[in-house]
N, C-alpha and C positions, 0 to 999 in steps of 0.2 A: 502493499499500499504504501502512496507518494504521499507526502505533504504531513505525514504523522510523525508526531514527536515523540520520537523512542527515548525515553528515560529509564532509571531504574528505578520502576514504581516498589519494588521490592525492599530496595533499600534503605526507606522511612519506616515500614512496619518491622524489620529487622533490627533496626538499630535499639527497640524494646526490651530484645530478650537479656540483654544482661542485664537489666533493671526489674525481670519478672525470675530471672536465677537469683540474684541478691534477694529479694523479698521472699523467697519458696526459702532458700538457707536463711535466711535472719531467723524465722519459724521456725523453721525445725530445727536453730541453735536453742532457742528459747525452750524446746518442749522437750530437747533432752537434760536440761538441768535436773539438778535432784530437785524431787517433790515432797514432802515432809509428810508423813502416814496419818499424825494429828498434827492442830494447832497447837499455840500455846493455851487454851482451851479446853485442849484432848477433844476438839470435833474435828473429822476428817474434812480436807478442803475439797471446795464444791468441784463436781464429776466435769471435765474440759465438753465449751459450749460449743464445738462443733468448730473453732476457730480451723486447724491443720484442713479440715473438709471443706470448709468456706473455700481456703486457699487454694486449695487441688482443684476445685470447680472451677475457680477464678483464672485459672493459668488452663487449665484443658480450655474453658472457651475463649481466652486468648488468644488461644493457640488455634486453635479451630477460625476463630476472627479473620485471625494473622492468613493464615491459611487462604477462606475464604476473597479476602479483600485484596490480597496479591496476587491470586491467579483472576481476580474480575477486575486488575489492574493491566498485566502483561498481556492476557487475551480478551478484553474487553468486546474489541469490535468483531467478536466469534460470538458473542453471548447473544442470543436473537431477542431482537425488537426492543434493545438498551436505548435509553435519549441520545442523539445527537450529539446534546448538549456535554454528556458526561465525556471527560475527558481523565486520562489515568491521573495526575494530580485531583483531580478532585476526589475520585476513588479514596487517595491515600489521605488525600487531607479529612474524608467522612472517617476514614479509619483511627486516625488521629482523635477525630473529636470524641468517637463513641469509647475508643480505651482511653480518654482523659475522665472520661463518665466514672469507669470502673476504675481507675486508679484513684480515686476523688473517694466515691466509696468506701473503697478499704480504708483508704488513710483514716477515714470520719469514725469507721467502724477501728479501728486501733487504737486512735484518741480514747475512747472512752463514750463516743458519743452514738451507742451500739443502730437507734431505731433511726437517726440520720443516715448512717454507714447501709445499714440491710436495705433501706428504700433507696437510696443511690443505688448499691449493688444490684438490685430486683430493676432499676430504670435500663442500667446496662443491661443483664439480662436479656430484658424486652427488648430494647433495640437489636437484640440480633437475630428475633423472629420475622423483623423487615426483610431477610436475604428471601422468604418465602414468596414475596413481591416478584423475583423471579418465574415461578410459575403462575403467577394471575399475566405474566407481558407475554409467557410463550410455556406450550404441556411441557410434562418431566421427561417425555422423549424427543422432544426438538433440542435440550441440551445435553452435550456428550456426557463422559463419566464420571471426567473430574469435574466437570460442572457441579456435575449432582451430590459426588462426595461432600464439594466445599458446603454447596450451599447447605446439605441434611446434618454435614458436621456439625457446622455451626447452631442452625438449629436446634439439634438434640442435647450439645449441652450447652445450649443458652436455656433449654427447658430445664434440665435436671437442675444448672442453678438457679434459676426462678423456685423450682419447689421447695429447695434448699433454703431459698432466702425466707417465703411465706411458711414453712414451716418452723422456722428458726423462729420468727418474730412470733408466730401463735406458741410456743414452746418458752418463750422469753416472758410472755406475758405473767402479771402475779397476780392471781386473784383478790377480789376486791371484799374486802373486809365487811360482811354483813352487819347490816342493822338488826337488833334486837328486834324480834316480834313483838307484837300487842301483848300486855300482860305480864314482860320478864322484866324483873324489878332488878336494876342496877344499881349498887350499892355508890354512894357518894367517895368522893377520895376522905381516907380517914375513918367511915365508920365501922362497922362491924356488923355483922348476919343478926347479934342478940341486941342491938340500939332499935329494930325496926319494931 
């Protein structure tokens, strides 16, 4: 094809791999530390909240997204019915935007803002389902095996991450304290049962 600017679209997405590697290594190193059987009060520390699973799913989805966007950028003009205005540079910019959402979500999560982190990571996962638009633009059979593999890998890992995030949000909720029913006597501060 003439007039098509050939850039190395995979170069930008691949630059994030060292960052992902450091994040995984950091998390695994923290998990490898000694965990006491009991704390100073003699109680067991809480069971893991699923951080290693969350990070593993984020990395798996990030790799699938990298595969899909890189393949899409390199073979952009072979994907059926793609908008004429779409370029390899725009595909890479879209990947960078999507990935930024995921990185921010995990940063929020690690910094202690669990709910904000999970909502942002859920948004990141939801963006991965947008790849299914390829099947709105053209049927499954119109795509090559590699196109289908990259689209489906992204969608499946996005779905797995989204399910984990929703489950983490539901499990992480603390039960509300129930108000006493009618006729239940609540003693005032300092009173005893015999004062009634």
